[in-house]
MOPAC internal coordinates of N, CA, C and O (Angstrom, degrees):
PM7 1SCF
backbone

  N    0.0000 0     0.00 0     0.00 0    0    0    0
  C    1.4711 1     0.00 0     0.00 0    1    0    0
  C    1.4490 1   108.84 1     0.00 0    2    1    0
  O    1.2310 1   120.00 1   140.86 1    3    2    1
  N    1.3236 1   117.61 1   -39.14 1    3    2    1
  C    1.4869 1   119.46 1   177.01 1    5    3    2
  C    1.5360 1   111.73 1   -60.83 1    6    5    3
  O    1.2310 1   118.61 1   145.50 1    7    6    5
  N    1.2356 1   120.25 1   -34.50 1    7    6    5
  C    1.5145 1   127.79 1   176.12 1    9    7    6
  C    1.6359 1   111.10 1   -59.00 1   10    9    7
  O    1.2310 1   124.44 1   135.63 1   11   10    9
  N    1.3417 1   109.08 1   -44.37 1   11   10    9
  C    1.5481 1   108.65 1   172.41 1   13   11   10
  C    1.3664 1   123.34 1   -62.12 1   14   13   11
  O    1.2310 1   122.58 1   146.09 1   15   14   13
  N    1.3228 1   112.66 1   -33.91 1   15   14   13
  C    1.4885 1   117.99 1   178.23 1   17   15   14
  C    1.4612 1   112.19 1   -80.33 1   18   17   15
  O    1.2310 1   120.19 1   146.43 1   19   18   17
  N    1.3296 1   117.24 1   -33.57 1   19   18   17
  C    1.4524 1   125.76 1  -176.41 1   21   19   18
  C    1.5074 1   112.02 1   -70.32 1   22   21   19
  O    1.2310 1   120.03 1   147.08 1   23   22   21
  N    1.4004 1   117.56 1   -32.92 1   23   22   21
  C    1.5081 1   116.31 1  -171.89 1   25   23   22
  C    1.4274 1   109.05 1   -72.36 1   26   25   23
  O    1.2310 1   114.38 1   140.50 1   27   26   25
  N    1.3780 1   128.25 1   -39.50 1   27   26   25
  C    1.4169 1   125.92 1   177.37 1   29   27   26
  C    1.5663 1   112.81 1   -64.01 1   30   29   27
  O    1.2310 1   122.54 1   145.29 1   31   30   29
  N    1.2409 1   112.73 1   -34.71 1   31   30   29
  C    1.4871 1   119.65 1  -176.12 1   33   31   30
  C    1.6131 1   107.99 1   -73.47 1   34   33   31
  O    1.2310 1   118.56 1   148.86 1   35   34   33
  N    1.2456 1   120.34 1   -31.14 1   35   34   33
  C    1.4163 1   126.82 1   173.97 1   37   35   34
  C    1.4256 1   108.98 1   -69.00 1   38   37   35
  O    1.2310 1   119.22 1   134.38 1   39   38   37
  N    1.3421 1   119.09 1   -45.62 1   39   38   37
  C    1.5004 1   118.35 1  -177.62 1   41   39   38
  C    1.4792 1   109.00 1   -67.62 1   42   41   39
  O    1.2310 1   119.97 1   142.20 1   43   42   41
  N    1.3163 1   117.67 1   -37.80 1   43   42   41
  C    1.5092 1   122.62 1  -178.00 1   45   43   42
  C    1.6194 1   107.24 1   -65.51 1   46   45   43
  O    1.2310 1   119.27 1   134.85 1   47   46   45
  N    1.1808 1   119.00 1   -45.15 1   47   46   45
  C    1.4466 1   125.07 1   177.13 1   49   47   46
  C    1.5511 1   107.97 1   -56.04 1   50   49   47
  O    1.2310 1   119.56 1   127.18 1   51   50   49
  N    1.2680 1   118.44 1   -52.82 1   51   50   49
  C    1.4349 1   124.76 1  -177.53 1   53   51   50
  C    1.4928 1   110.92 1   -60.12 1   54   53   51
  O    1.2310 1   118.29 1   135.97 1   55   54   53
  N    1.3308 1   120.87 1   -44.03 1   55   54   53
  C    1.3196 1   122.11 1   176.43 1   57   55   54
  C    1.5882 1   116.57 1   -70.58 1   58   57   55
  O    1.2310 1   120.07 1   144.61 1   59   58   57
  N    1.4066 1   117.47 1   -35.39 1   59   58   57
  C    1.3663 1   123.04 1   169.48 1   61   59   58
  C    1.5529 1   111.35 1   -59.04 1   62   61   59
  O    1.2310 1   120.11 1   140.27 1   63   62   61
  N    1.2260 1   117.39 1   -39.73 1   63   62   61
  C    1.5275 1   125.61 1  -176.01 1   65   63   62
  C    1.5189 1   105.82 1   -66.30 1   66   65   63
  O    1.2310 1   122.99 1   136.99 1   67   66   65
  N    1.4180 1   111.88 1   -43.01 1   67   66   65
  C    1.4630 1   112.90 1   179.65 1   69   67   66
  C    1.4742 1   114.69 1   -65.42 1   70   69   67
  O    1.2310 1   118.91 1   143.72 1   71   70   69
  N    1.2948 1   119.69 1   -36.28 1   71   70   69
  C    1.4617 1   121.26 1   175.21 1   73   71   70
  C    1.5721 1   114.50 1   -68.77 1   74   73   71
  O    1.2310 1   121.53 1   146.08 1   75   74   73
  N    1.4366 1   114.68 1   -33.92 1   75   74   73
  C    1.3258 1   119.38 1   172.64 1   77   75   74
  C    1.5367 1   112.77 1   -64.82 1   78   77   75
  O    1.2310 1   116.46 1   139.93 1   79   78   77
  N    1.3174 1   124.32 1   -40.07 1   79   78   77
  C    1.3968 1   123.69 1   176.26 1   81   79   78
  C    1.4998 1   110.07 1   -67.95 1   82   81   79
  O    1.2310 1   116.69 1   145.15 1   83   82   81
  N    1.2774 1   123.91 1   -34.85 1   83   82   81
  C    1.5494 1   118.16 1   179.66 1   85   83   82
  C    1.5539 1   107.59 1   -72.09 1   86   85   83
  O    1.2310 1   121.24 1   143.91 1   87   86   85
  N    1.3071 1   115.23 1   -36.09 1   87   86   85
  C    1.6185 1   114.26 1   169.62 1   89   87   86
  C    1.4473 1   117.34 1   -51.02 1   90   89   87
  O    1.2310 1   124.53 1   127.35 1   91   90   89
  N    1.4062 1   108.91 1   -52.65 1   91   90   89
  C    1.5247 1   118.28 1  -179.26 1   93   91   90
  C    1.6428 1   108.69 1   -60.54 1   94   93   91
  O    1.2310 1   119.71 1   139.46 1   95   94   93
  N    1.2166 1   118.16 1   -40.54 1   95   94   93
  C    1.4213 1   124.43 1  -177.39 1   97   95   94
  C    1.5545 1   108.55 1   -66.42 1   98   97   95
  O    1.2310 1   120.11 1   134.11 1   99   98   97
  N    1.4499 1   117.39 1   -45.89 1   99   98   97
  C    1.4776 1   119.89 1   173.81 1  101   99   98
  C    1.5413 1   114.45 1   -63.20 1  102  101   99
  O    1.2310 1   120.83 1   141.32 1  103  102  101
  N    1.2789 1   116.01 1   -38.68 1  103  102  101
  C    1.4346 1   118.26 1   173.84 1  105  103  102
  C    1.4513 1   118.19 1   -61.83 1  106  105  103
  O    1.2310 1   122.01 1   140.42 1  107  106  105
  N    1.3638 1   113.76 1   -39.58 1  107  106  105
  C    1.4998 1   125.87 1   179.93 1  109  107  106
  C    1.4513 1   110.73 1   -61.86 1  110  109  107
  O    1.2310 1   121.22 1   135.95 1  111  110  109
  N    1.5122 1   115.28 1   -44.05 1  111  110  109
  C    1.4385 1   124.58 1  -177.51 1  113  111  110
  C    1.5578 1   104.87 1   -71.39 1  114  113  111
  O    1.2310 1   118.34 1   142.16 1  115  114  113
  N    1.1327 1   120.76 1   -37.84 1  115  114  113
  C    1.4776 1   119.70 1  -174.92 1  117  115  114
  C    1.6104 1   105.94 1   -65.11 1  118  117  115
  O    1.2310 1   118.18 1   143.40 1  119  118  117
  N    1.2834 1   121.08 1   -36.60 1  119  118  117
  C    1.4295 1   127.03 1   179.02 1  121  119  118
  C    1.4311 1   112.48 1   -75.03 1  122  121  119
  O    1.2310 1   117.70 1   151.84 1  123  122  121
  N    1.2685 1   121.99 1   -28.16 1  123  122  121
  C    1.5917 1   130.60 1  -178.23 1  125  123  122
  C    1.3564 1   112.85 1  -129.66 1  126  125  123
  O    1.2310 1   117.80 1  -113.83 1  127  126  125
  N    1.5058 1   121.80 1    66.17 1  127  126  125
  C    1.4038 1   126.17 1  -176.47 1  129  127  126
  C    1.5098 1   109.46 1   -64.49 1  130  129  127
  O    1.2310 1   118.98 1   153.93 1  131  130  129
  N    1.3474 1   119.55 1   -26.07 1  131  130  129
  C    1.3956 1   116.24 1  -178.86 1  133  131  130
  C    1.4962 1   119.89 1   -71.04 1  134  133  131
  O    1.2310 1   121.31 1   179.32 1  135  134  133
  N    1.2569 1   115.09 1    -0.68 1  135  134  133
  C    1.4787 1   126.19 1  -174.09 1  137  135  134
  C    1.5478 1   102.48 1   -86.93 1  138  137  135
  O    1.2310 1   114.23 1   163.66 1  139  138  137
  N    1.3450 1   128.53 1   -16.34 1  139  138  137
  C    1.2969 1   131.09 1  -175.52 1  141  139  138
  C    1.5136 1   116.44 1   121.86 1  142  141  139
  O    1.2310 1   119.08 1   -10.47 1  143  142  141
  N    1.3024 1   119.37 1   169.53 1  143  142  141
  C    1.4908 1   123.49 1  -172.74 1  145  143  142
  C    1.4892 1   114.51 1   -70.96 1  146  145  143
  O    1.2310 1   118.65 1   -35.94 1  147  146  145
  N    1.3540 1   120.18 1   144.06 1  147  146  145
  C    1.4900 1   122.13 1   165.24 1  149  147  146
  C    1.4129 1   110.52 1   -59.43 1  150  149  147
  O    1.2310 1   118.15 1   -49.33 1  151  150  149
  N    1.3396 1   121.13 1   130.67 1  151  150  149
  C    1.5004 1   125.37 1   179.86 1  153  151  150
  C    1.4631 1   101.29 1  -113.31 1  154  153  151
  O    1.2310 1   119.35 1   -70.88 1  155  154  153
  N    1.4789 1   118.84 1   109.12 1  155  154  153
  C    1.3313 1   121.51 1  -179.81 1  157  155  154
  C    1.6851 1   106.10 1   -78.88 1  158  157  155
  O    1.2310 1   121.54 1   -28.64 1  159  158  157
  N    1.2119 1   114.67 1   151.36 1  159  158  157
  C    1.4723 1   113.82 1  -177.98 1  161  159  158
  C    1.4841 1   116.82 1   -82.21 1  162  161  159
  O    1.2310 1   122.15 1  -176.18 1  163  162  161
  N    1.4225 1   113.48 1     3.82 1  163  162  161
  C    1.4813 1   117.29 1  -172.75 1  165  163  162
  C    1.5889 1   109.69 1   -91.51 1  166  165  163
  O    1.2310 1   120.73 1  -128.85 1  167  166  165
  N    1.2918 1   116.22 1    51.15 1  167  166  165
  C    1.5178 1   117.64 1   174.36 1  169  167  166
  C    1.4714 1   105.89 1   147.80 1  170  169  167
  O    1.2310 1   125.79 1    10.96 1  171  170  169
  N    1.2798 1   106.47 1  -169.04 1  171  170  169
  C    1.5938 1   113.89 1  -178.75 1  173  171  170
  C    1.4866 1   109.10 1   155.05 1  174  173  171
  O    1.2310 1   126.17 1    20.03 1  175  174  173
  N    1.3514 1   105.75 1  -159.97 1  175  174  173
  C    1.5273 1   116.30 1  -176.77 1  177  175  174
  C    1.5655 1   104.29 1  -133.16 1  178  177  175
  O    1.2310 1   122.61 1   -48.52 1  179  178  177
  N    1.3733 1   112.61 1   131.48 1  179  178  177
  C    1.3908 1   122.38 1   177.12 1  181  179  178
  C    1.5988 1   104.65 1   -96.78 1  182  181  179
  O    1.2310 1   123.47 1   -87.80 1  183  182  181
  N    1.3568 1   110.95 1    92.20 1  183  182  181
  C    1.4989 1   116.41 1  -175.32 1  185  183  182
  C    1.4196 1   106.72 1   -91.91 1  186  185  183
  O    1.2310 1   120.02 1   -35.21 1  187  186  185
  N    1.4116 1   117.56 1   144.79 1  187  186  185
  C    1.3525 1   128.06 1   174.66 1  189  187  186
  C    1.5184 1   115.33 1  -169.42 1  190  189  187
  O    1.2310 1   117.56 1   -31.41 1  191  190  189
  N    1.2138 1   122.26 1   148.59 1  191  190  189
  C    1.5069 1   126.17 1   175.15 1  193  191  190
  C    1.5241 1   109.66 1    58.87 1  194  193  191
  O    1.2310 1   120.79 1  -143.99 1  195  194  193
  N    1.3505 1   116.10 1    36.01 1  195  194  193
  C    1.4743 1   115.81 1   175.73 1  197  195  194
  C    1.4956 1   119.51 1    79.38 1  198  197  195
  O    1.2310 1   117.83 1  -176.29 1  199  198  197
  N    1.3582 1   121.75 1     3.71 1  199  198  197
  C    1.3796 1   129.74 1   178.95 1  201  199  198
  C    1.4880 1   115.60 1  -135.98 1  202  201  199
  O    1.2310 1   119.97 1   -13.11 1  203  202  201
  N    1.2452 1   117.66 1   166.89 1  203  202  201
  C    1.4410 1   120.12 1  -179.24 1  205  203  202
  C    1.4612 1   108.94 1  -119.72 1  206  205  203
  O    1.2310 1   119.97 1   -52.09 1  207  206  205
  N    1.3374 1   117.66 1   127.91 1  207  206  205
  C    1.3791 1   120.09 1  -178.54 1  209  207  206
  C    1.6173 1   118.55 1   -87.27 1  210  209  207
  O    1.2310 1   123.42 1  -164.56 1  211  210  209
  N    1.2697 1   111.04 1    15.44 1  211  210  209
  C    1.4450 1   118.42 1  -173.40 1  213  211  210
  C    1.5710 1   106.67 1   -83.96 1  214  213  211
  O    1.2310 1   119.91 1   -40.49 1  215  214  213
  N    1.3637 1   117.79 1   139.51 1  215  214  213
  C    1.4642 1   119.77 1  -177.56 1  217  215  214
  C    1.4552 1   115.10 1   -65.39 1  218  217  215
  O    1.2310 1   121.63 1   155.71 1  219  218  217
  N    1.3789 1   114.48 1   -24.29 1  219  218  217
  C    1.4305 1   122.86 1  -174.13 1  221  219  218
  C    1.5946 1   110.62 1   -71.58 1  222  221  219
  O    1.2310 1   122.21 1   151.73 1  223  222  221
  N    1.3955 1   113.37 1   -28.27 1  223  222  221
  C    1.4624 1   115.78 1   176.08 1  225  223  222
  C    1.5204 1   116.64 1   -86.29 1  226  225  223
  O    1.2310 1   117.41 1   178.86 1  227  226  225
  N    1.3233 1   122.54 1    -1.14 1  227  226  225
  C    1.3744 1   126.14 1   171.82 1  229  227  226
  C    1.5578 1   117.81 1   -71.03 1  230  229  227
  O    1.2310 1   120.10 1   180.00 1  231  230  229

């Protein structure tokens, strides 16, 4: 019974940790913009064979 209750708790903690790491990364990038742009994980470009299949590159 404890395993049934523990599994969702572990999943929630891992997801909350992931959000926390993203916030720390964004805050670090805001302090040091000379190190490059903040790359949000919500999208991107699937590059291959020398070209980018992203619609924004067209």
